[in-house]
N, CA, C and O of each residue as an XYZ file, in Angstrom:
744
protein
N       0.848     -1.180      0.000
C       0.000      0.000      0.000
C       0.886      1.234      0.000
O       1.804      1.344      0.813
N       0.616      2.154     -0.902
C       1.420      3.354     -1.041
C       0.773      4.523     -0.317
O      -0.439      4.729     -0.376
N       1.618      5.278      0.365
C       1.136      6.465      1.050
C       1.459      7.726      0.279
O       1.338      8.832      0.805
N       1.874      7.561     -0.979
C       2.266      8.713     -1.783
C       1.145      9.748     -1.828
O       0.001      9.433     -2.156
N       1.494     10.978     -1.496
C       0.525     12.063     -1.504
C      -0.246     12.212     -0.204
O      -0.983     13.182     -0.029
N      -0.087     11.268      0.705
C      -0.800     11.335      1.983
C       0.118     11.895      3.063
O       1.329     11.679      3.055
N      -0.500     12.622      3.991
C       0.241     13.248      5.080
C      -0.289     12.712      6.401
O      -1.498     12.668      6.628
N       0.633     12.304      7.270
C       0.253     11.830      8.594
C       1.116     12.517      9.641
O       2.218     12.985      9.355
N       0.593     12.568     10.853
C       1.326     13.124     11.981
C       1.680     11.985     12.931
O       0.872     11.087     13.172
N       2.898     12.034     13.465
C       3.312     11.097     14.502
C       3.767     11.935     15.691
O       4.759     12.658     15.601
N       3.046     11.840     16.800
C       3.433     12.595     17.998
C       4.492     11.807     18.767
O       4.517     10.577     18.725
N       5.360     12.525     19.464
C       6.404     11.854     20.232
C       7.352     11.078     19.344
O       7.816      9.998     19.711
N       7.641     11.628     18.173
C       8.351     10.901     17.123
C       9.758     10.448     17.494
O      10.294      9.549     16.845
N      10.364     11.028     18.499
C      11.718     10.614     18.873
C      11.728      9.355     19.731
O      12.791      8.787     19.980
N      10.575      8.917     20.181
C      10.489      7.713     20.998
C      10.689      6.445     20.194
O      10.660      6.465     18.963
N      10.890      5.346     20.895
C      11.218      4.079     20.249
C      10.124      3.610     19.278
O      10.397      3.403     18.096
N       8.918      3.444     19.760
C       7.819      2.966     18.906
C       7.547      3.975     17.791
O       7.395      3.597     16.630
N       7.487      5.252     18.145
C       7.198      6.291     17.153
C       8.254      6.337     16.063
O       7.922      6.543     14.895
N       9.524      6.150     16.419
C      10.593      6.162     15.412
C      10.381      5.070     14.372
O      10.608      5.281     13.181
N       9.945      3.905     14.833
C       9.659      2.816     13.895
C       8.446      3.152     13.035
O       8.429      2.843     11.844
N       7.450      3.770     13.614
C       6.276      4.173     12.831
C       6.700      5.163     11.751
O       6.299      5.037     10.594
N       7.516      6.152     12.134
C       8.012      7.142     11.162
C       8.771      6.432     10.044
O       8.555      6.714      8.866
N       9.654      5.515     10.413
C      10.435      4.786      9.411
C       9.532      4.047      8.424
O       9.708      4.158      7.211
N       8.564      3.291      8.952
C       7.665      2.528      8.080
C       6.823      3.443      7.191
O       6.598      3.132      6.022
N       6.357      4.566      7.738
C       5.556      5.497      6.940
C       6.382      6.112      5.812
O       5.910      6.215      4.680
N       7.603      6.515      6.116
C       8.478      7.074      5.074
C       8.771      6.024      3.998
O       8.785      6.342      2.809
N       9.003      4.775      4.415
C       9.258      3.703      3.448
C       8.086      3.500      2.503
O       8.264      3.085      1.358
N       6.892      3.793      2.986
C       5.689      3.594      2.182
C       5.267      4.852      1.422
O       4.217      4.867      0.779
N       6.080      5.900      1.495
C       5.841      7.085      0.686
C       5.047      8.195      1.337
O       4.756      9.197      0.685
N       4.685      8.053      2.601
C       3.934      9.099      3.293
C       4.822     10.300      3.590
O       6.033     10.164      3.760
N       4.207     11.477      3.652
C       4.849     12.649      4.236
C       4.506     12.614      5.716
O       3.343     12.452      6.087
N       5.526     12.766      6.563
C       5.332     12.619      8.007
C       5.603     13.950      8.707
O       6.680     14.532      8.578
N       4.618     14.405      9.436
C       4.782     15.549     10.328
C       5.048     14.969     11.712
O       4.149     14.437     12.362
N       6.287     15.081     12.146
C       6.721     14.454     13.389
C       6.843     15.504     14.483
O       7.521     16.516     14.307
N       6.183     15.262     15.614
C       6.303     16.196     16.730
C       7.296     15.654     17.748
O       7.330     14.463     18.054
N       8.100     16.578     18.257
C       9.081     16.275     19.296
C       9.117     17.454     20.258
O       8.632     18.540     19.939
N       9.687     17.239     21.426
C       9.779     18.350     22.394
C      10.734     19.427     21.921
O      10.475     20.617     22.098
N      11.858     19.003     21.309
C      12.871     19.967     20.881
C      13.491     19.524     19.560
O      14.412     18.707     19.557
N      12.997     20.054     18.431
C      13.529     19.637     17.130
C      14.985     20.043     16.894
O      15.612     19.559     15.952
N      15.525     20.916     17.730
C      16.917     21.336     17.554
C      17.895     20.476     18.364
O      19.101     20.719     18.322
N      17.400     19.488     19.092
C      18.259     18.616     19.891
C      18.689     17.409     19.052
O      17.893     16.499     18.818
N      19.958     17.401     18.599
C      20.405     16.302     17.737
C      20.278     14.926     18.386
O      20.072     13.938     17.682
N      20.396     14.839     19.710
C      20.270     13.542     20.389
C      18.865     12.972     20.222
O      18.669     11.758     20.276
N      17.903     13.847     20.021
C      16.509     13.410     19.914
C      16.041     13.225     18.472
O      15.093     12.477     18.231
N      16.683     13.888     17.509
C      16.141     13.853     16.148
C      17.087     13.327     15.073
O      16.641     13.048     13.960
N      18.385     13.182     15.371
C      19.320     12.723     14.340
C      18.923     11.392     13.724
O      19.038     11.205     12.513
N      18.452     10.458     14.563
C      18.063      9.148     14.028
C      16.881      9.270     13.066
O      16.739      8.451     12.158
N      16.041     10.273     13.253
C      14.903     10.487     12.349
C      15.362     11.125     11.041
O      14.944     10.722      9.955
N      16.215     12.113     11.164
C      16.705     12.843      9.986
C      17.483     11.928      9.052
O      17.519     12.167      7.845
N      18.105     10.885      9.592
C      18.914      9.951      8.796
C      18.082      8.876      8.096
O      18.630      8.104      7.310
N      16.799      8.804      8.354
C      15.953      7.783      7.737
C      15.804      8.019      6.239
O      15.787      9.160      5.778
N      15.697      6.921      5.483
C      15.443      7.036      4.044
C      14.136      7.776      3.819
O      13.114      7.441      4.417
N      14.170      8.776      2.960
C      12.978      9.559      2.638
C      12.775     10.762      3.537
O      11.916     11.599      3.263
N      13.557     10.863      4.612
C      13.369     11.956      5.571
C      13.660     13.323      4.945
O      12.955     14.299      5.204
N      14.679     13.375      4.141
C      15.057     14.659      3.531
C      13.906     15.247      2.721
O      13.692     16.460      2.715
N      13.173     14.380      2.045
C      12.075     14.831      1.182
C      10.730     14.921      1.897
O       9.924     15.796      1.579
N      10.468     14.019      2.873
C       9.097     13.894      3.374
C       8.940     13.904      4.890
O       7.868     13.571      5.395
N       9.982     14.280      5.626
C       9.864     14.360      7.084
C       9.923     15.817      7.510
O      10.857     16.541      7.167
N       8.922     16.231      8.256
C       8.866     17.590      8.789
C       8.815     17.488     10.311
O       7.961     16.796     10.866
N       9.741     18.184     10.983
C       9.792     18.151     12.439
C       9.117     19.390     13.014
O       9.314     20.504     12.529
N       8.315     19.174     14.057
C       7.593     20.264     14.720
C       7.786     20.159     16.225
O       7.823     19.067     16.793
N       7.906     21.313     16.849
C       7.920     21.366     18.308
C       6.461     21.412     18.763
O       5.662     22.182     18.230
N       6.127     20.595     19.738
C       4.759     20.590     20.256
C       4.789     20.251     21.739
O       5.660     19.518     22.208
N       3.831     20.795     22.460
C       3.723     20.564     23.899
C       2.391     19.889     24.179
O       1.329     20.475     23.969
N       2.455     18.647     24.655
C       1.238     17.883     24.951
C       0.280     18.615     25.878
O      -0.937     18.492     25.740
N       0.818     19.368     26.815
C      -0.017     19.983     27.838
C      -0.559     21.349     27.431
O      -1.304     21.976     28.185
N      -0.184     21.807     26.242
C      -0.668     23.096     25.757
C      -1.813     22.874     24.761
O      -1.605     22.385     23.651
N      -3.008     23.243     25.183
C      -4.167     23.052     24.320
C      -3.973     23.845     23.032
O      -3.577     25.010     23.072
N      -4.246     23.226     21.906
C      -4.105     23.872     20.601
C      -2.719     23.737     20.004
O      -2.504     24.140     18.860
N      -1.774     23.182     20.745
C      -0.396     23.047     20.275
C      -0.300     22.180     19.018
O       0.648     22.319     18.244
N      -1.258     21.301     18.810
C      -1.225     20.391     17.658
C      -2.165     20.825     16.527
O      -2.205     20.181     15.478
N      -2.916     21.906     16.731
C      -3.915     22.320     15.732
C      -3.317     22.462     14.340
O      -3.782     21.812     13.403
N      -2.306     23.291     14.188
C      -1.741     23.565     12.862
C      -0.959     22.371     12.328
O      -0.810     22.220     11.115
N      -0.462     21.527     13.216
C       0.331     20.369     12.786
C      -0.567     19.304     12.162
O      -0.215     18.738     11.127
N      -1.718     19.021     12.767
C      -2.593     17.977     12.241
C      -3.492     18.477     11.113
O      -4.064     17.675     10.375
N      -3.620     19.794     10.973
C      -4.434     20.351      9.884
C      -3.871     19.864      8.554
O      -2.692     20.063      8.262
N      -4.709     19.231      7.755
C      -4.288     18.707      6.457
C      -3.777     17.279      6.499
O      -3.476     16.705      5.452
N      -3.673     16.694      7.682
C      -3.220     15.308      7.797
C      -4.378     14.347      7.545
O      -5.528     14.633      7.879
N      -4.052     13.208      6.950
C      -5.043     12.152      6.750
C      -5.237     11.330      8.017
O      -6.324     10.814      8.278
N      -4.164     11.214      8.802
C      -4.226     10.427     10.018
C      -3.204     10.898     11.026
O      -2.273     11.635     10.701
N      -3.396     10.459     12.258
C      -2.499     10.825     13.354
C      -2.191      9.574     14.169
O      -3.091      8.836     14.570
N      -0.903      9.352     14.405
C      -0.437      8.304     15.308
C      -0.004      9.009     16.581
O       1.017      9.697     16.596
N      -0.766      8.842     17.638
C      -0.430      9.519     18.893
C       0.346      8.570     19.787
O      -0.224      7.652     20.377
N       1.657      8.798     19.883
C       2.517      7.962     20.718
C       3.118      8.742     21.880
O       3.651      8.145     22.816
N       3.038     10.072     21.833
C       3.665     10.897     22.870
C       2.982     10.708     24.217
O       1.755     10.646     24.307
N       3.791     10.620     25.248
C       3.287     10.516     26.607
C       4.434     10.820     27.558
O       5.592     10.562     27.231
N       4.129     11.361     28.724
C       5.211     11.600     29.680
C       5.886     10.283     30.060
O       5.218      9.276     30.295
N       7.199     10.306     30.117
C       7.961      9.127     30.518
C       8.855      9.530     31.678
O       9.700     10.417     31.557
N       8.655      8.873     32.779
C       9.485      9.094     33.968
C       9.700      7.754     34.634
O       8.789      6.929     34.716
N      10.903      7.549     35.105
C      11.201      6.276     35.750
C      11.197      6.372     37.270
O      11.052      5.365     37.961
N      11.356      7.574     37.781
C      11.278      7.797     39.226
C      10.152      8.791     39.458
O      10.221      9.935     39.010
N       9.113      8.348     40.161
C       7.967      9.219     40.397
C       7.525      9.140     41.853
O       7.632      8.103     42.508
N       7.032     10.263     42.325
C       6.495     10.311     43.684
C       4.983     10.187     43.692
O       4.401      9.556     44.575
N       4.351     10.799     42.691
C       2.897     10.822     42.615
C       2.468     10.390     41.211
O       2.377     11.229     40.315
N       2.202      9.095     41.004
C       1.867      8.585     39.672
C       0.689      9.308     39.023
O       0.710      9.575     37.822
N      -0.333      9.625     39.809
C      -1.505     10.296     39.256
C      -1.123     11.648     38.673
O      -1.465     11.957     37.532
N      -0.413     12.454     39.459
C      -0.066     13.816     39.040
C       1.063     13.857     38.015
O       1.067     14.722     37.140
N       2.016     12.938     38.109
C       3.202     13.001     37.262
C       3.091     12.197     35.969
O       3.789     12.497     35.001
N       2.227     11.183     35.935
C       2.100     10.347     34.740
C       0.692     10.343     34.163
O       0.483     10.690     33.000
N      -0.258      9.951     34.981
C      -1.607      9.726     34.463
C      -2.280     11.021     34.022
O      -2.745     11.120     32.886
N      -2.337     12.017     34.908
C      -3.011     13.271     34.535
C      -2.390     13.922     33.305
O      -3.131     14.319     32.406
N      -1.046     14.052     33.217
C      -0.468     14.641     32.007
C      -0.702     13.785     30.752
O      -0.892     14.327     29.662
N      -0.689     12.455     30.901
C      -0.927     11.587     29.741
C      -2.351     11.761     29.227
O      -2.573     11.861     28.020
N      -3.303     11.796     30.134
C      -4.705     11.971     29.739
C      -4.917     13.354     29.125
O      -5.528     13.481     28.064
N      -4.409     14.387     29.796
C      -4.572     15.757     29.270
C      -3.904     15.892     27.906
O      -4.476     16.489     26.993
N      -2.710     15.347     27.760
C      -2.010     15.412     26.481
C      -2.760     14.694     25.379
O      -2.870     15.199     24.262
N      -3.272     13.523     25.691
C      -4.039     12.769     24.690
C      -5.303     13.520     24.301
O      -5.653     13.586     23.122
N      -5.981     14.080     25.278
C      -7.190     14.853     24.970
C      -6.861     16.073     24.131
O      -7.626     16.425     23.233
N      -5.736     16.726     24.404
C      -5.334     17.882     23.595
C      -5.095     17.480     22.149
O      -5.528     18.177     21.231
N      -4.410     16.362     21.939
C      -4.172     15.884     20.576
C      -5.497     15.514     19.909
O      -5.729     15.880     18.757
N      -6.363     14.797     20.617
C      -7.649     14.394     20.046
C      -8.533     15.603     19.723
O      -9.242     15.602     18.716
N      -8.493     16.629     20.571
C      -9.272     17.847     20.289
C      -8.746     18.546     19.044
O      -9.528     19.065     18.249
N      -7.430     18.565     18.868
C      -6.856     19.140     17.647
C      -7.306     18.346     16.431
O      -7.638     18.926     15.396
N      -7.320     17.018     16.550
C      -7.784     16.164     15.448
C      -9.244     16.431     15.119
O      -9.631     16.450     13.950
N     -10.051     16.638     16.148
C     -11.483     16.874     15.945
C     -11.741     18.186     15.200
O     -12.772     18.333     14.544
N     -10.819     19.128     15.299
C     -10.964     20.417     14.602
C     -10.599     20.325     13.120
O     -10.968     21.201     12.337
N      -9.887     19.286     12.736
C      -9.399     19.173     11.365
C     -10.235     18.175     10.573
O     -10.210     16.978     10.856
N     -10.976     18.668      9.579
C     -11.822     17.758      8.785
C     -11.024     16.758      7.950
O     -11.581     15.758      7.497
N      -9.743     17.005      7.740
C      -8.937     16.087      6.926
C      -8.577     14.806      7.672
O      -8.332     13.777      7.042
N      -8.542     14.851      9.007
C      -8.114     13.689      9.789
C      -9.210     12.624      9.755
O     -10.326     12.840     10.227
N      -8.859     11.465      9.184
C      -9.816     10.360      9.046
C      -9.602      9.268     10.095
O     -10.546      8.572     10.467
N      -8.366      9.119     10.570
C      -8.041      8.056     11.525
C      -7.084      8.596     12.577
O      -6.214      9.421     12.294
N      -7.271      8.107     13.795
C      -6.365      8.401     14.893
C      -5.979      7.064     15.517
O      -6.845      6.256     15.853
N      -4.686      6.838     15.670
C      -4.195      5.621     16.304
C      -3.543      6.040     17.614
O      -2.584      6.812     17.622
N      -4.069      5.527     18.714
C      -3.490      5.786     20.025
C      -2.618      4.599     20.405
O      -3.065      3.454     20.354
N      -1.401      4.865     20.777
C      -0.565      3.781     21.279
C      -0.606      3.820     22.791
O      -0.829      4.866     23.401
N      -0.394      2.694     23.366
C      -0.436      2.596     24.805
C       0.494      1.466     25.209
O       1.353      1.057     24.427
N       0.333      0.972     26.391
C       1.133     -0.162     26.841
C       0.194     -1.236     27.370
O      -1.011     -1.019     27.494
N       0.749     -2.372     27.671
C      -0.081     -3.442     28.209
C      -0.698     -3.052     29.543
O      -1.672     -3.661     29.984
N      -0.130     -2.033     30.185
C      -0.703     -1.601     31.465
C      -2.125     -1.073     31.300
O      -2.881     -1.014     32.270
N      -2.490     -0.693     30.091
C      -3.838     -0.197     29.856
C      -4.887     -1.303     29.953
O      -6.064     -1.023     30.179
N      -4.468     -2.555     29.784
C      -5.424     -3.659     29.795
C      -5.066     -4.794     30.746
O      -5.877     -5.696     30.957
N      -3.888     -4.768     31.315
C      -3.408     -5.928     32.072
C      -3.909     -6.005     33.506
O      -3.955     -7.088     34.089
N      -4.283     -4.876     34.075
C      -4.569     -4.857     35.505
C      -6.065     -4.827     35.788
O      -6.679     -3.769     35.926
N      -6.621     -6.020     35.870
C      -8.026     -6.188     36.219
C      -8.179     -7.590     36.803
O      -7.203     -8.331     36.922
N      -9.380     -7.940     37.157
C      -9.593     -9.237     37.822
C      -9.960    -10.356     36.849
O     -10.269    -11.467     37.278
N      -9.929    -10.079     35.564
C     -10.300    -11.103     34.587
C      -9.234    -12.187     34.488
O      -8.048    -11.910     34.668
N      -9.649    -13.420     34.204
C      -8.669    -14.503     34.062
C      -7.835    -14.301     32.792
O      -8.339    -13.876     31.752
N      -6.558    -14.617     32.914
C      -5.657    -14.475     31.766
C      -5.100    -15.847     31.423
O      -4.363    -16.449     32.206
N      -5.461    -16.330     30.247
C      -4.947    -17.608     29.779
C      -4.840    -17.541     28.256
O      -5.355    -16.603     27.648
N      -4.184    -18.513     27.634
C      -3.953    -18.447     26.187
C      -5.223    -18.357     25.337
O      -5.164    -17.860     24.212
N      -6.352    -18.817     25.839
C      -7.582    -18.786     25.062
C      -8.336    -17.465     25.124
O      -9.319    -17.282     24.406
N      -7.891    -16.541     25.974
C      -8.595    -15.274     26.174
C      -8.256    -14.293     25.056
O      -7.094    -14.147     24.675
N      -9.266    -13.633     24.544
C      -9.072    -12.575     23.552
C      -9.262    -11.239     24.255
O     -10.312    -10.968     24.837
N      -8.224    -10.411     24.188
C      -8.275     -9.091     24.818
C      -8.808     -8.105     23.782
O      -8.300     -8.023     22.664
N      -9.842     -7.357     24.173
C     -10.430     -6.376     23.262
C     -10.702     -5.074     24.001
O     -10.164     -4.850     25.086
N     -11.533     -4.216     23.422
C     -11.787     -2.894     23.992
C     -12.525     -2.919     25.331
O     -12.646     -1.879     25.979
N     -13.011     -4.063     25.752
C     -13.688     -4.154     27.049
C     -12.715     -4.472     28.183
O     -13.125     -4.566     29.339
N     -11.456     -4.635     27.868
C     -10.467     -5.114     28.822
C      -9.665     -4.027     29.519
O      -8.566     -4.321     29.989
N     -10.126     -2.833     29.613
C      -9.336     -1.779     30.237
C      -9.008     -2.124     31.676
O      -9.785     -2.777     32.372
N      -7.831     -1.669     32.108
C      -7.442     -1.869     33.501
C      -8.445     -1.189     34.408
O      -8.989     -0.134     34.083
N      -8.677     -1.805     35.538
C      -9.629     -1.294     36.511
C      -8.896     -0.380     37.498
O      -8.060     -0.859     38.263
N      -9.191      0.926     37.497
C      -8.484      1.849     38.397
C      -8.594      1.453     39.874
O      -7.636      1.620     40.628
N      -9.755      0.931     40.293
C      -9.908      0.501     41.688
C      -8.982     -0.674     42.001
O      -8.336     -0.706     43.048
N      -8.926     -1.633     41.086
C      -8.025     -2.774     41.254
C      -6.574     -2.300     41.335
O      -5.797     -2.808     42.144
N      -6.210     -1.328     40.498
C      -4.839     -0.799     40.503
C      -4.507     -0.128     41.829
O      -3.419     -0.312     42.376
N      -5.459      0.654     42.340
C      -5.223      1.325     43.627
C      -5.079      0.299     44.752
O      -4.170      0.399     45.576
N      -5.982     -0.688     44.783
C      -5.934     -1.714     45.824
C      -4.649     -2.547     45.749
O      -4.097     -2.950     46.773
N      -4.188     -2.795     44.523
C      -2.984     -3.609     44.327
C      -1.714     -2.765     44.323
O      -0.610     -3.294     44.198
N      -1.874     -1.460     44.459
C      -0.769     -0.507     44.419
C      -0.021     -0.559     43.096
O       1.203     -0.435     43.052
N      -0.772     -0.743     42.025
C      -0.228     -0.665     40.673
C      -0.426      0.775     40.235
O      -1.556      1.257     40.155
N       0.672      1.461     39.951
C       0.561      2.893     39.699
C       0.472      3.259     38.237
O       0.296      4.435     37.916
N       0.586      2.294     37.330
C       0.578      2.640     35.913
C      -0.730      2.168     35.298
O      -0.949      0.971     35.112
N      -1.576      3.105     34.991
C      -2.835      2.810     34.304
C      -3.156      4.010     33.433
O      -2.821      5.138     33.794
N      -3.787      3.796     32.315
C      -4.047      4.869     31.355
C      -5.556      4.991     31.150
O      -6.098      4.387     30.224
N      -6.244      5.761     31.994
C      -7.711      5.803     31.963
C      -8.264      6.774     30.923
O      -8.966      7.722     31.275
N      -7.962      6.551     29.675
C      -8.401      7.465     28.626
C      -9.663      6.964     27.922
O     -10.266      7.697     27.138
N     -10.066      5.719     28.197
C     -11.124      5.120     27.401
C     -12.423      5.918     27.388
O     -13.055      6.023     26.337
N     -12.841      6.478     28.505
C     -14.104      7.213     28.525
C     -14.055      8.450     27.651
O     -15.018      8.741     26.941
N     -12.941      9.191     27.686
C     -12.791     10.370     26.840
C     -12.710      9.962     25.378
O     -13.275     10.639     24.519
N     -12.014      8.861     25.079
C     -11.926      8.387     23.706
C     -13.301      8.029     23.172
O     -13.606      8.301     22.010
N     -14.136      7.420     24.009
C     -15.473      7.041     23.570
C     -16.302      8.265     23.208
O     -17.143      8.193     22.312
N     -16.081      9.395     23.892
C     -16.793     10.628     23.533
C     -16.427     11.054     22.120
O     -17.290     11.501     21.365
N     -15.149     10.921     21.752
C     -14.730     11.293     20.410
C     -15.222     10.297     19.370
O     -15.498     10.681     18.234
N     -15.334      9.033     19.737
C     -15.896      8.044     18.816
C     -17.331      8.440     18.475
O     -17.764      8.307     17.331
N     -18.061      8.926     19.472
C     -19.437      9.347     19.234
C     -19.495     10.544     18.288
O     -20.525     10.789     17.660
N     -18.383     11.298     18.181
C     -18.320     12.414     17.238
C     -17.979     11.936     15.831
O     -17.879     12.745     14.908
N     -17.801     10.640     15.664
C     -17.536     10.094     14.341
C     -16.093      9.711     14.111
O     -15.709      9.436     12.975
N     -15.284      9.684     15.150
C     -13.882      9.325     14.994
C     -13.678      7.833     15.125
O     -14.279      7.185     15.982
N     -12.831      7.293     14.278
C     -12.400      5.902     14.399
C     -11.102      5.944     15.192
O     -10.067      6.346     14.661
N     -11.141      5.542     16.433
C      -9.955      5.553     17.272
C      -9.513      4.124     17.480
O     -10.255      3.295     18.007
N      -8.294      3.846     17.058
C      -7.745      2.507     17.149
C      -6.774      2.467     18.307
O      -5.929      3.354     18.431
N      -6.872      1.470     19.149
C      -5.930      1.311     20.246
C      -4.895      0.268     19.817
O      -5.248     -0.828     19.381
N      -3.638      0.617     19.943
C      -2.560     -0.297     19.611
C      -1.725     -0.476     20.853
O      -1.062      0.466     21.289
N      -1.736     -1.636     21.423
C      -1.043     -1.882     22.671
C       0.312     -2.492     22.400
O       0.424     -3.451     21.637
N       1.358     -1.936     23.028
C       2.720     -2.442     22.816
C       3.127     -3.328     23.955
O       4.241     -3.852     23.962
């Protein structure tokens, strides 16, 4: 499938999963609008700039997940958006305030920008297994995990599991607006 002539946005493009998405999209002929915290930081963007097709079809943008409207002009004219950006911290004192709240707010900001752009047809949200792994359901090889399998925040609190991504309710509001939101769990 060729992406020639199509434009997509990849948020958090300097991250591991996002970098692979950018690479695959460029290989397939897409123009990629890649958002990063600091496009002038060679440690964060050199690997992207060196990708085949980057010189012709990769555009780097500075964007702030927590700033509402920061993605408006970037997603305008895009056919799709791969939202991979999220706060990453390995040492945290308050998981809710330092990880969950910023991740939810950032995702909502990106989704609101997408909702303003009539060109955006698809949004792909990436997440981790933590979004579906922490609940009381039995886990065995015969189980199929689907959109009903979100982690249970109460179970996480009781078990002292601090990583959960409670975006599903907000995402469902956007689905009702006509958005096809795909969850891709890594």
